GUMIVO-229584 format. One record per residue (C-alpha): x, y, z; residue in three letters. Coordinates in Angstrom, 3 decimals. Example, Ala and Ser with C-alpha at 12.3 -4.5 7.8 and 13.67 -1.06 7.14 Angstrom:
12.300, -4.500, 7.800, ALA
13.670, -1.060, 7.140, SER
REM end
This chain:
-16.670, 6.496, -8.770, MET
-16.024, 6.257, -12.385, LYS
-14.362, 3.868, -13.572, LEU
-11.870, 4.351, -17.183, GLU
-13.066, 0.713, -18.458, HIS
-16.074, -1.396, -17.385, PRO
-15.207, -4.503, -15.439, LEU
-15.834, -7.922, -17.042, ARG
-17.529, -9.268, -13.427, GLU
-18.630, -7.883, -10.210, SER
-16.602, -8.103, -7.578, SER
-15.380, -6.331, -4.438, VAL
-12.676, -5.149, -2.502, VAL
-12.244, -6.298, 1.298, VAL
-10.147, -4.433, 3.776, VAL
-8.757, -5.721, 7.101, PRO
-9.873, -3.808, 10.420, ASN
-7.217, -3.422, 13.678, ASN
-9.365, -5.918, 15.034, ASP
-9.348, -8.350, 12.750, GLY
-12.224, -8.189, 11.041, SER
-13.092, -7.437, 7.508, ARG
-14.818, -4.405, 5.948, SER
-16.236, -3.734, 1.904, ILE
-14.121, -1.117, 0.950, SER
-15.907, -0.705, -2.754, ARG
-18.029, -2.377, -4.974, ILE
-17.117, -2.895, -8.558, ASN
-20.657, -3.862, -11.000, PHE
-19.968, -5.944, -13.898, GLY
-19.701, -4.127, -17.066, LYS
-20.654, -0.864, -16.004, LYS
-18.278, 2.171, -15.876, ASP
-18.748, 2.912, -12.167, PHE
-17.994, 1.511, -8.295, ALA
-19.297, 2.157, -4.934, LEU
-16.936, 3.251, -2.648, GLU
-17.715, 2.685, 0.889, LEU
-16.214, 4.345, 3.668, GLU
-14.799, 2.851, 6.415, ASN
-16.389, 3.666, 10.201, GLU
-14.274, 0.822, 11.625, GLY
-15.256, -2.401, 13.035, ALA
-18.119, -2.906, 15.143, GLY
-19.944, -0.217, 13.611, SER
-23.681, 0.511, 13.641, GLY
-24.841, -0.747, 10.838, ALA
-23.402, -4.041, 10.370, ALA
-24.771, -4.674, 13.800, ALA
-28.473, -3.535, 13.274, GLY
-27.928, -6.024, 9.861, ALA
-26.879, -9.140, 12.056, ALA
-30.646, -8.886, 13.943, LYS
REM end
């Protein structure tokens, strides 16, 4: 997603899931005018489980 103003530092936006876990919903890149938005597919998604192996 395009940002109007670049952020000074990199950061992430974390949202709570219904089961109490948390998911990253956006990654902001410092000094860049864009961010990466992630779609939440729910807790226990295959990608998260596969990354832990």
